[in-house]
N, C-alpha and C positions, 0 to 999 in steps of 0.2 A: 064523824058519822059511823054508825054500824052498818053492815051489810042485813038484807032482808030476805036472805035465802029460807028454805023450809027446814033446812039442817040446823039446829040450835047452836051447835057448836060452831059452824061457820058463819052463822047469822050474827054472832057476838063479836067476830073478828073485824078490826077496823079497816075501813078502805084506806089504801096508800097511793101516795102520788109516787112517780118514777124518781123524784130526788129523793123520798123518803126510802124507797126500795134500793136505791144504789148506796145510801148511808149505810142501810142495814146489811147489804150485801158485803160491803168492805168490812164493817165491824165485826161480822161474824167470821171473817177470814176466807169468805168462798172465792175471793179473786185470787187465792194461791192454788185452787183446785180447778176452778171453771173459768171459761170465756163466755162471755156474754154479749150480746148487741142490745144495748139498753134501747136503741131505736126501735125495736120490735115491740116495747113496752107500750100497751094500749089501756089495758085495766089490770088491777090487782089479781083477778081471777082468771084471765085469759092466759093459756100456755105460751111460753116464748122459748126458743131454743138455746140450749146450754152446750158447750162442748168441754170434756174434761182434758185437762192440760196432761194427765198422766198417761190415759190409755187412748185419747183421741174419740173417745165415744159420744155422739151426738144424741141428746134426749130432750124432750119437752117437759117442763114442769111450769106450774103456776108460780109466780113471784110470791104469793102469800104463803103457799105450801112450803117453799123453800125456806123463808125467814121464819116460819112459824115452828118448826120442828129442829130438833137437832139431829144432825146425822155424824155419824162415825166417818162416813164419806158422802158427799153429797152425789157422787156419780153412782147411779144404779148399777153400772158394769163393774166397778171397782168394789162396791159393796159384796158383790158375789164372790170374790176371791178370798 
C-alpha cells in the first residue's frame, strides 16, 4: 500500500508496520548507534524518540525517514562533529 500525501516522493513510500520497521532498523545497524522504544511506534510517518548511544542526544525522527535514507551517523548531534 502506498501513501497518499501531496509530496510525490513521500506518497510513493510504502507504509510499514512496526515489525517491518524493527527489521529494517536492525538490518541497517542502527541498533549500534541508537536506542529506540518501539512501543512509541504508531504510524510510519509519526515521529518517535531516539537516543544516541555515543553522545546521549535525544531527538525525534519519523521511522520512514530513518530507514529510507543513508546516514553517516543517524544522530543529528554526532553528524555535526
